[in-house]
MIMI-667270 format. One record per residue (C-alpha): chain; residue in one letter; z, x, y; residue number from 0. Coordinates in nm, 2 decimals, padded with zeros to 4 digits. Each point is the difference from the previous one (the first is absolute). Layout:
<pts>
+-------+------+--------+--------+--------+------+
! chain ! resn !     pz !     px !     py ! resi !
+-------+------+--------+--------+--------+------+
!     A !    A !      Z !      X !      Y !  NUM !
...
+-------+------+--------+--------+--------+------+
</pts>
This chain:
<pts>
+-------+------+--------+--------+--------+------+
! chain ! resn !     pz !     px !     py ! resi !
+-------+------+--------+--------+--------+------+
!     A !    X !  01.32 !  04.11 !  01.09 !    0 !
!     A !    X ! -00.01 ! -00.31 !  00.22 !    1 !
!     A !    X ! -00.08 !  00.06 !  00.36 !    2 !
!     A !    X !  00.28 ! -00.04 !  00.25 !    3 !
!     A !    X ! -00.04 ! -00.32 !  00.21 !    4 !
!     A !    X !  00.10 !  00.07 !  00.36 !    5 !
!     A !    X !  00.06 ! -00.27 !  00.26 !    6 !
!     A !    X !  00.07 !  00.11 !  00.35 !    7 !
!     A !    X !  00.23 ! -00.24 !  00.19 !    8 !
!     A !    X ! -00.06 !  00.17 !  00.34 !    9 !
!     A !    X ! -00.24 !  00.25 !  00.14 !   10 !
!     A !    X !  00.00 !  00.34 ! -00.17 !   11 !
!     A !    X ! -00.06 !  00.15 !  00.34 !   12 !
!     A !    X !  00.36 ! -00.08 !  00.12 !   13 !
!     A !    X !  00.15 !  00.31 !  00.15 !   14 !
!     A !    X !  00.26 !  00.16 ! -00.22 !   15 !
!     A !    X !  00.17 !  00.14 !  00.31 !   16 !
!     A !    X !  00.08 ! -00.35 !  00.12 !   17 !
!     A !    X !  00.24 ! -00.06 ! -00.30 !   18 !
!     A !    X !  00.36 !  00.01 !  00.12 !   19 !
!     A !    X !  00.26 !  00.20 ! -00.20 !   20 !
!     A !    X !  00.30 ! -00.20 ! -00.11 !   21 !
!     A !    X !  00.37 !  00.10 !  00.02 !   22 !
!     A !    X !  00.12 !  00.09 ! -00.34 !   23 !
!     A !    X !  00.32 ! -00.18 !  00.09 !   24 !
!     A !    X ! -00.12 ! -00.30 !  00.20 !   25 !
!     A !    X !  00.23 ! -00.15 !  00.27 !   26 !
!     A !    X !  00.25 ! -00.16 !  00.01 !   27 !
!     A !    X !  00.18 !  00.30 ! -00.15 !   28 !
!     A !    X !  00.06 ! -00.04 ! -00.37 !   29 !
!     A !    X !  00.35 ! -00.11 ! -00.09 !   30 !
!     A !    X !  00.21 !  00.03 ! -00.31 !   31 !
!     A !    X !  00.05 ! -00.30 ! -00.23 !   32 !
!     A !    X !  00.29 ! -00.23 !  00.11 !   33 !
!     A !    X !  00.28 ! -00.09 ! -00.24 !   34 !
!     A !    X ! -00.12 ! -00.36 !  00.00 !   35 !
!     A !    X ! -00.35 !  00.11 ! -00.11 !   36 !
!     A !    X !  00.10 !  00.20 ! -00.30 !   37 !
!     A !    X ! -00.14 ! -00.09 ! -00.34 !   38 !
!     A !    X !  00.23 ! -00.24 ! -00.19 !   39 !
!     A !    X ! -00.10 !  00.16 ! -00.33 !   40 !
!     A !    X ! -00.02 !  00.36 ! -00.12 !   41 !
!     A !    X ! -00.31 !  00.20 !  00.10 !   42 !
!     A !    X ! -00.07 !  00.07 ! -00.37 !   43 !
!     A !    X ! -00.01 ! -00.37 ! -00.07 !   44 !
!     A !    X ! -00.22 ! -00.06 !  00.31 !   45 !
!     A !    X ! -00.25 !  00.26 ! -00.13 !   46 !
!     A !    X !  00.01 ! -00.14 ! -00.36 !   47 !
!     A !    X ! -00.08 ! -00.35 !  00.11 !   48 !
!     A !    X ! -00.26 !  00.08 !  00.26 !   49 !
!     A !    X ! -00.16 !  00.24 ! -00.25 !   50 !
!     A !    X ! -00.11 ! -00.31 ! -00.19 !   51 !
!     A !    X ! -00.27 ! -00.05 !  00.27 !   52 !
!     A !    X ! -00.31 !  00.19 ! -00.09 !   53 !
!     A !    X ! -00.19 !  00.15 !  00.29 !   54 !
!     A !    X ! -00.30 !  00.22 !  00.06 !   55 !
!     A !    X !  00.03 !  00.36 !  00.10 !   56 !
!     A !    X ! -00.16 !  00.16 !  00.31 !   57 !
!     A !    X ! -00.01 !  00.34 !  00.18 !   58 !
!     A !    X !  00.03 ! -00.03 !  00.37 !   59 !
!     A !    X ! -00.18 !  00.28 !  00.19 !   60 !
!     A !    X ! -00.06 !  00.11 !  00.35 !   61 !
!     A !    X ! -00.15 !  00.30 !  00.19 !   62 !
!     A !    X !  00.27 !  00.16 !  00.21 !   63 !
!     A !    X ! -00.18 !  00.23 !  00.24 !   64 !
!     A !    X !  00.31 !  00.14 !  00.15 !   65 !
!     A !    X !  00.18 !  00.04 ! -00.33 !   66 !
!     A !    X ! -00.25 !  00.20 ! -00.19 !   67 !
!     A !    X ! -00.24 ! -00.25 ! -00.15 !   68 !
!     A !    X !  00.02 ! -00.26 ! -00.28 !   69 !
!     A !    X !  00.33 ! -00.17 ! -00.08 !   70 !
!     A !    X !  00.07 ! -00.27 ! -00.26 !   71 !
!     A !    X !  00.26 ! -00.16 ! -00.23 !   72 !
!     A !    X !  00.00 ! -00.23 ! -00.30 !   73 !
!     A !    X !  00.08 ! -00.36 !  00.09 !   74 !
!     A !    X !  00.07 ! -00.30 ! -00.21 !   75 !
!     A !    X !  00.11 ! -00.23 !  00.29 !   76 !
!     A !    X ! -00.34 ! -00.10 !  00.13 !   77 !
!     A !    X ! -00.16 ! -00.35 !  00.05 !   78 !
!     A !    X ! -00.27 ! -00.19 !  00.19 !   79 !
!     A !    X !  00.15 ! -00.18 !  00.30 !   80 !
!     A !    X ! -00.26 ! -00.19 !  00.20 !   81 !
!     A !    X ! -00.37 ! -00.09 ! -00.03 !   82 !
!     A !    X ! -00.06 ! -00.07 !  00.37 !   83 !
!     A !    X !  00.07 !  00.25 !  00.14 !   84 !
!     A !    X ! -00.04 !  00.22 ! -00.31 !   85 !
!     A !    X !  00.35 !  00.16 ! -00.05 !   86 !
!     A !    X !  00.17 !  00.18 ! -00.28 !   87 !
!     A !    X !  00.36 !  00.12 ! -00.03 !   88 !
!     A !    X !  00.19 !  00.27 ! -00.17 !   89 !
!     A !    X !  00.37 !  00.10 ! -00.01 !   90 !
!     A !    X !  00.13 !  00.35 !  00.03 !   91 !
!     A !    X !  00.35 !  00.14 ! -00.02 !   92 !
!     A !    X !  00.15 !  00.10 !  00.33 !   93 !
!     A !    X !  00.08 !  00.34 ! -00.16 !   94 !
!     A !    X ! -00.36 !  00.07 ! -00.09 !   95 !
!     A !    X ! -00.12 !  00.35 !  00.12 !   96 !
!     A !    X ! -00.36 ! -00.12 ! -00.01 !   97 !
!     A !    X !  00.04 ! -00.31 !  00.22 !   98 !
!     A !    X !  00.04 !  00.18 !  00.33 !   99 !
!     A !    X ! -00.34 !  00.17 ! -00.07 !  100 !
!     A !    X ! -00.17 ! -00.33 ! -00.06 !  101 !
!     A !    X !  00.16 ! -00.15 !  00.31 !  102 !
!     A !    X ! -00.13 !  00.29 !  00.20 !  103 !
!     A !    X ! -00.35 ! -00.05 ! -00.13 !  104 !
!     A !    X !  00.01 ! -00.37 !  00.09 !  105 !
!     A !    X ! -00.22 ! -00.09 ! -00.30 !  106 !
!     A !    X !  00.01 !  00.01 ! -00.38 !  107 !
!     A !    X ! -00.21 ! -00.06 ! -00.31 !  108 !
!     A !    X !  00.13 ! -00.20 ! -00.29 !  109 !
!     A !    X ! -00.13 !  00.14 ! -00.33 !  110 !
!     A !    X !  00.04 ! -00.25 ! -00.28 !  111 !
!     A !    X !  00.06 !  00.19 ! -00.33 !  112 !
!     A !    X ! -00.18 ! -00.07 ! -00.32 !  113 !
!     A !    X !  00.15 ! -00.05 ! -00.35 !  114 !
!     A !    X ! -00.04 !  00.37 ! -00.10 !  115 !
!     A !    X !  00.14 !  00.15 !  00.32 !  116 !
!     A !    X !  00.37 !  00.01 ! -00.08 !  117 !
!     A !    X ! -00.02 !  00.38 !  00.04 !  118 !
!     A !    X ! -00.15 ! -00.03 !  00.35 !  119 !
!     A !    X !  00.29 ! -00.24 !  00.09 !  120 !
!     A !    X !  00.26 !  00.25 ! -00.12 !  121 !
!     A !    X ! -00.16 !  00.28 !  00.20 !  122 !
!     A !    X !  00.03 ! -00.20 !  00.32 !  123 !
!     A !    X !  00.35 ! -00.11 ! -00.08 !  124 !
!     A !    X !  00.15 !  00.35 !  00.02 !  125 !
!     A !    X !  00.11 !  00.16 !  00.33 !  126 !
!     A !    X ! -00.04 !  00.36 !  00.11 !  127 !
!     A !    X ! -00.32 !  00.06 ! -00.19 !  128 !
!     A !    X ! -00.37 !  00.01 !  00.09 !  129 !
!     A !    X ! -00.08 ! -00.35 ! -00.11 !  130 !
!     A !    X ! -00.37 !  00.04 !  00.07 !  131 !
!     A !    X ! -00.05 !  00.31 ! -00.21 !  132 !
!     A !    X ! -00.30 ! -00.06 ! -00.23 !  133 !
!     A !    X ! -00.04 ! -00.36 !  00.13 !  134 !
!     A !    X ! -00.35 ! -00.08 !  00.11 !  135 !
!     A !    X !  00.00 ! -00.20 !  00.33 !  136 !
!     A !    X ! -00.22 ! -00.08 !  00.29 !  137 !
!     A !    X !  00.07 ! -00.15 !  00.35 !  138 !
!     A !    X !  00.01 ! -00.38 !  00.00 !  139 !
!     A !    X ! -00.28 ! -00.14 !  00.22 !  140 !
!     A !    X !  00.19 ! -00.12 !  00.30 !  141 !
!     A !    X !  00.33 !  00.18 !  00.03 !  142 !
!     A !    X ! -00.08 !  00.32 ! -00.19 !  143 !
!     A !    X !  00.31 ! -00.04 ! -00.22 !  144 !
!     A !    X ! -00.04 !  00.16 ! -00.34 !  145 !
!     A !    X ! -00.18 ! -00.23 ! -00.25 !  146 !
!     A !    X !  00.06 !  00.12 ! -00.35 !  147 !
!     A !    X ! -00.34 !  00.00 ! -00.17 !  148 !
!     A !    X !  00.12 ! -00.10 ! -00.35 !  149 !
!     A !    X !  00.18 ! -00.32 !  00.09 !  150 !
!     A !    X ! -00.15 ! -00.35 ! -00.08 !  151 !
!     A !    X !  00.08 ! -00.14 !  00.35 !  152 !
!     A !    X !  00.09 !  00.11 !  00.35 !  153 !
!     A !    X !  00.10 ! -00.16 !  00.33 !  154 !
!     A !    X ! -00.04 !  00.19 !  00.33 !  155 !
!     A !    X !  00.25 ! -00.12 !  00.26 !  156 !
!     A !    X !  00.14 !  00.07 !  00.35 !  157 !
!     A !    X !  00.37 ! -00.07 !  00.05 !  158 !
!     A !    X !  00.06 ! -00.33 !  00.17 !  159 !
!     A !    X !  00.38 ! -00.03 !  00.01 !  160 !
!     A !    X !  00.31 !  00.15 ! -00.16 !  161 !
!     A !    X !  00.32 ! -00.21 ! -00.08 !  162 !
!     A !    X !  00.34 !  00.10 ! -00.13 !  163 !
!     A !    X !  00.11 ! -00.14 ! -00.33 !  164 !
!     A !    X !  00.34 !  00.13 ! -00.12 !  165 !
!     A !    X ! -00.05 !  00.35 ! -00.14 !  166 !
!     A !    X ! -00.38 ! -00.03 !  00.02 !  167 !
!     A !    X ! -00.27 ! -00.04 !  00.27 !  168 !
!     A !    X ! -00.26 ! -00.27 ! -00.02 !  169 !
!     A !    X ! -00.34 !  00.13 !  00.11 !  170 !
!     A !    X ! -00.27 ! -00.25 !  00.08 !  171 !
!     A !    X ! -00.36 !  00.14 !  00.01 !  172 !
!     A !    X ! -00.32 ! -00.16 !  00.13 !  173 !
!     A !    X ! -00.28 !  00.04 ! -00.25 !  174 !
!     A !    X ! -00.30 !  00.19 !  00.15 !  175 !
!     A !    X ! -00.21 !  00.06 ! -00.31 !  176 !
!     A !    X !  00.05 ! -00.03 ! -00.38 !  177 !
!     A !    X ! -00.18 !  00.04 ! -00.32 !  178 !
!     A !    X !  00.03 ! -00.04 ! -00.38 !  179 !
!     A !    X ! -00.17 !  00.08 ! -00.33 !  180 !
!     A !    X ! -00.13 ! -00.29 ! -00.19 !  181 !
!     A !    X !  00.19 !  00.09 ! -00.32 !  182 !
!     A !    X !  00.34 !  00.16 ! -00.08 !  183 !
!     A !    X !  00.35 ! -00.12 ! -00.08 !  184 !
!     A !    X !  00.29 !  00.06 !  00.23 !  185 !
!     A !    X !  00.30 !  00.22 ! -00.06 !  186 !
!     A !    X !  00.31 ! -00.22 ! -00.04 !  187 !
!     A !    X !  00.37 !  00.08 !  00.05 !  188 !
!     A !    X !  00.25 ! -00.21 ! -00.19 !  189 !
!     A !    X !  00.36 !  00.07 ! -00.10 !  190 !
!     A !    X ! -00.02 !  00.36 !  00.11 !  191 !
!     A !    X ! -00.31 !  00.08 ! -00.20 !  192 !
!     A !    X ! -00.38 !  00.00 !  00.05 !  193 !
!     A !    X ! -00.21 ! -00.25 ! -00.19 !  194 !
!     A !    X ! -00.34 ! -00.17 ! -00.01 !  195 !
!     A !    X ! -00.16 ! -00.33 ! -00.08 !  196 !
!     A !    X ! -00.04 ! -00.07 ! -00.37 !  197 !
!     A !    X ! -00.35 ! -00.13 ! -00.09 !  198 !
+-------+------+--------+--------+--------+------+
</pts>
């Protein structure tokens, strides 16, 4: 198995206590969608067309000290945002029960899933269950967020900013450390199904 390459982007010695918690519902107060902002097409058609865009799949995790430990959810809406400073972004539904726990932690780890990890994704996509049951994980090096040991890549982040975006929140994270295996194909999501690269 290839060794994980780790690159620290700031001192590992940064005090975890200095990380601020973020409001789960950032100010200004979230509003409902105005009549002039409503989708001009049916939601089913919106999902069908946008489903043509293939994406990777991740599990976003955090360690919520006050809320009883590890928290996480499956996330398809993830992307790199900036190289200097190093930023990534993920989107989460405003109705998410997991987001307030991540906001309270002020940090998160992006676990990029591999081609054979559809089952792991499904486990983190459900609510009300112990998502970490039987899942081997260790603290990420800077923030202590759960890093799933079986994933081909991970990105350890502190929350930088949170923006509103319709029925979702846009969470920007500053990359503090990251690592990846030298080999391994990603898990893809396309038209409502998991897939992988064909050789």
